[in-house]
C-alpha positions in Angstrom: 42.2 18.9 -36.4 39.9 21.6 -34.9 37.0 20.1 -36.8 37.6 16.7 -35.2 37.7 18.2 -31.7 34.5 20.1 -32.4 32.8 16.9 -33.6 33.9 15.1 -30.4 32.7 18.0 -28.2 29.3 18.1 -29.9 29.0 14.3 -29.4 30.0 14.6 -25.7 27.4 17.3 -25.3 24.7 15.2 -27.0 25.5 12.3 -24.6 25.3 14.6 -21.6 22.0 16.0 -22.8 20.6 12.4 -23.3 21.6 11.6 -19.7 20.0 14.7 -18.4 16.8 13.9 -20.3 16.7 10.4 -18.8 17.2 11.8 -15.3 14.4 14.4 -16.0 12.1 11.6 -17.1 12.6 9.7 -13.9 12.1 12.8 -11.8 9.0 13.6 -13.8 7.5 10.2 -13.0 8.3 10.6 -9.4 6.6 14.0 -9.3 3.5 12.6 -11.0 3.3 9.8 -8.4 3.7 12.4 -5.6 1.0 14.6 -7.1 -1.4 11.6 -7.2 -0.6 10.9 -3.6 -1.3 14.5 -2.7 -4.6 14.3 -4.6 -5.6 11.3 -2.6 -4.6 13.1 0.6 -6.6 16.2 -0.4 -9.6 14.2 -1.4 -9.8 11.9 1.6 -8.0 13.9 4.3 -5.3 11.3 4.8 -3.6 8.3 3.4 -4.4 5.1 5.2 -1.8 2.4 6.0 -3.7 0.0 3.7 -3.2 2.3 0.8 0.5 2.6 1.4 0.9 -1.1 2.3 -1.7 -3.2 0.5 -0.4 -6.5 1.8 -1.9 -5.8 5.2 -5.2 -4.4 3.9 -7.3 -7.2 5.3 -5.5 -7.5 8.6 -6.6 -4.9 11.1 -4.2 -6.0 13.9 -1.2 -5.8 11.6 -2.3 -2.4 10.3 -2.6 -1.1 13.9 0.9 -2.6 14.8 2.4 -0.7 11.8 0.6 2.5 13.0 2.0 2.0 16.5 5.5 1.5 15.2 5.1 4.6 13.0 4.0 6.6 16.1 6.6 5.2 18.5 9.5 4.9 16.0 10.6 1.6 17.6 9.2 -0.7 20.3 9.5 -4.2 21.8 6.7 -6.8 21.9 5.5 -5.7 25.4 5.3 -2.0 24.4 3.5 -2.8 21.2 1.0 -5.1 23.1 0.4 -2.4 25.7 -0.3 0.3 23.0 -2.5 -2.2 21.0 -4.5 -2.9 24.2 -5.0 0.9 24.6 -6.2 1.3 21.0 -8.2 -1.9 20.5 -9.2 -2.9 24.0 -7.4 -6.3 23.9 -4.2 -7.8 22.7 -1.8 -10.6 23.5 1.9 -10.8 23.2 1.6 -14.1 21.3 -0.6 -12.5 18.7 1.7 -9.4 18.4 4.7 -11.7 18.1 3.1 -13.7 15.3 2.0 -10.5 13.5 5.5 -9.0 13.8 7.0 -12.2 12.3 4.6 -11.9 9.4 5.4 -8.2 8.9 9.1 -8.9 9.1 8.7 -11.6 6.3 6.9 -9.0 4.2 9.7 -6.5 4.8 7.4 -4.0 6.4 9.1 -3.9 9.8 12.7 -4.7 10.7 14.4 -5.5 14.0 16.1 -2.5 15.5 19.0 -2.4 18.0 17.6 -2.7 21.5 19.0 -1.9 24.9 20.3 -4.7 27.1 19.5 -7.4 24.6 15.8 -6.5 24.3 14.5 -7.0 20.8 12.8 -4.0 19.2 11.2 -3.4 15.9 10.7 -0.4 13.7 8.8 0.6 10.7 10.9 -0.1 7.5 
Protein backbone atom coordinates (compact mmCIF):
# COMPACT_ATOMS: atom_id res chain seq x y z
CA UNK A 1 0.00 0.00 0.00
CA UNK A 2 2.80 2.43 0.84
CA UNK A 3 4.41 1.64 -2.48
CA UNK A 4 1.26 2.70 -4.38
CA UNK A 5 1.08 5.96 -2.44
CA UNK A 6 4.72 6.63 -3.19
CA UNK A 7 4.16 6.00 -6.91
CA UNK A 8 1.16 8.38 -6.94
CA UNK A 9 3.14 11.03 -5.09
CA UNK A 10 6.05 10.77 -7.53
CA UNK A 11 3.59 11.02 -10.45
CA UNK A 12 1.98 14.11 -8.91
CA UNK A 13 5.41 15.69 -8.44
CA UNK A 14 6.30 14.97 -12.08
CA UNK A 15 3.08 16.63 -13.26
CA UNK A 16 3.77 19.64 -11.07
CA UNK A 17 7.32 19.86 -12.39
CA UNK A 18 6.04 19.72 -15.98
CA UNK A 19 3.64 22.59 -15.28
CA UNK A 20 6.44 24.62 -13.72
CA UNK A 21 8.66 23.94 -16.75
CA UNK A 22 5.89 25.11 -19.14
CA UNK A 23 5.43 28.28 -17.11
CA UNK A 24 9.18 28.87 -17.06
CA UNK A 25 9.31 28.49 -20.87
CA UNK A 26 6.63 31.16 -21.28
CA UNK A 27 8.39 33.51 -18.87
CA UNK A 28 11.67 32.89 -20.67
CA UNK A 29 10.11 33.86 -24.02
CA UNK A 30 8.68 37.02 -22.47
CA UNK A 31 12.07 37.90 -21.00
CA UNK A 32 13.76 37.43 -24.38
CA UNK A 33 11.22 39.73 -26.06
CA UNK A 34 11.74 42.30 -23.30
CA UNK A 35 15.53 42.13 -23.73
CA UNK A 36 15.16 42.65 -27.49
CA UNK A 37 13.02 45.70 -26.78
CA UNK A 38 15.64 47.02 -24.34
CA UNK A 39 18.34 46.50 -26.97
CA UNK A 40 16.33 48.52 -29.50
CA UNK A 41 15.82 51.22 -26.89
CA UNK A 42 19.53 51.26 -26.00
CA UNK A 43 20.62 51.30 -29.63
CA UNK A 44 18.24 53.97 -30.93
CA UNK A 45 17.51 55.93 -27.75
CA UNK A 46 13.80 55.19 -27.79
CA UNK A 47 11.10 53.05 -29.27
CA UNK A 48 8.93 54.77 -31.82
CA UNK A 49 5.18 54.39 -32.00
CA UNK A 50 5.57 52.83 -35.47
CA UNK A 51 7.73 50.05 -33.97
CA UNK A 52 5.15 49.29 -31.31
CA UNK A 53 2.14 49.69 -33.64
CA UNK A 54 3.21 48.84 -37.20
CA UNK A 55 -0.36 49.30 -38.54
CA UNK A 56 0.06 53.09 -38.39
CA UNK A 57 3.64 53.18 -39.67
CA UNK A 58 2.70 55.11 -42.84
CA UNK A 59 0.16 57.46 -41.24
CA UNK A 60 1.94 60.37 -39.51
CA UNK A 61 -1.31 61.95 -38.27
CA UNK A 62 -2.52 58.70 -36.67
CA UNK A 63 0.92 58.22 -35.07
CA UNK A 64 0.77 61.71 -33.61
CA UNK A 65 -2.78 61.14 -32.31
CA UNK A 66 -1.59 57.99 -30.53
CA UNK A 67 1.33 59.96 -29.03
CA UNK A 68 -1.10 62.65 -27.88
CA UNK A 69 -3.38 60.09 -26.23
CA UNK A 70 -0.35 58.47 -24.64
CA UNK A 71 0.70 61.85 -23.21
CA UNK A 72 -2.77 63.08 -22.17
CA UNK A 73 -4.11 59.65 -21.05
CA UNK A 74 -7.57 60.46 -22.47
CA UNK A 75 -8.96 63.31 -24.53
CA UNK A 76 -11.93 64.34 -26.66
CA UNK A 77 -11.82 65.29 -30.36
CA UNK A 78 -11.38 69.02 -29.64
CA UNK A 79 -8.54 68.42 -27.16
CA UNK A 80 -6.78 66.08 -29.59
CA UNK A 81 -7.24 68.60 -32.44
CA UNK A 82 -5.88 71.46 -30.33
CA UNK A 83 -2.83 69.43 -29.31
CA UNK A 84 -2.30 68.22 -32.89
CA UNK A 85 -2.37 71.84 -34.13
CA UNK A 86 0.28 72.72 -31.57
CA UNK A 87 2.51 69.86 -32.67
CA UNK A 88 1.96 69.84 -36.45
CA UNK A 89 0.80 73.39 -37.19
CA UNK A 90 -2.59 72.42 -38.57
CA UNK A 91 -5.40 69.96 -37.89
CA UNK A 92 -9.15 69.68 -38.34
CA UNK A 93 -11.72 67.98 -36.14
CA UNK A 94 -13.03 66.06 -39.17
CA UNK A 95 -9.59 64.60 -39.87
CA UNK A 96 -9.07 63.75 -36.20
CA UNK A 97 -12.53 62.15 -36.02
CA UNK A 98 -11.84 59.95 -39.07
CA UNK A 99 -8.39 58.94 -37.76
CA UNK A 100 -9.87 58.10 -34.34
CA UNK A 101 -12.47 55.92 -36.06
CA UNK A 102 -9.70 54.09 -37.94
CA UNK A 103 -7.66 53.67 -34.75
CA UNK A 104 -10.74 52.33 -32.95
CA UNK A 105 -11.30 49.76 -35.70
CA UNK A 106 -7.68 48.64 -35.33
CA UNK A 107 -8.16 48.34 -31.56
CA UNK A 108 -5.43 50.89 -30.85
CA UNK A 109 -7.68 53.40 -29.07
CA UNK A 110 -10.93 52.87 -27.19
CA UNK A 111 -13.68 55.18 -26.07
CA UNK A 112 -13.33 56.13 -22.41
CA UNK A 113 -15.97 57.41 -20.03
CA UNK A 114 -16.35 61.13 -20.47
CA UNK A 115 -17.90 63.81 -18.30
CA UNK A 116 -21.36 65.21 -19.12
CA UNK A 117 -21.76 62.97 -22.15
CA UNK A 118 -18.59 64.17 -23.88
CA UNK A 119 -16.95 61.33 -25.78
CA UNK A 120 -13.31 60.75 -24.92
CA UNK A 121 -10.71 58.28 -26.17
CA UNK A 122 -7.70 56.71 -24.60
CA UNK A 123 -4.73 54.63 -25.68
CA UNK A 124 -5.59 50.93 -25.51
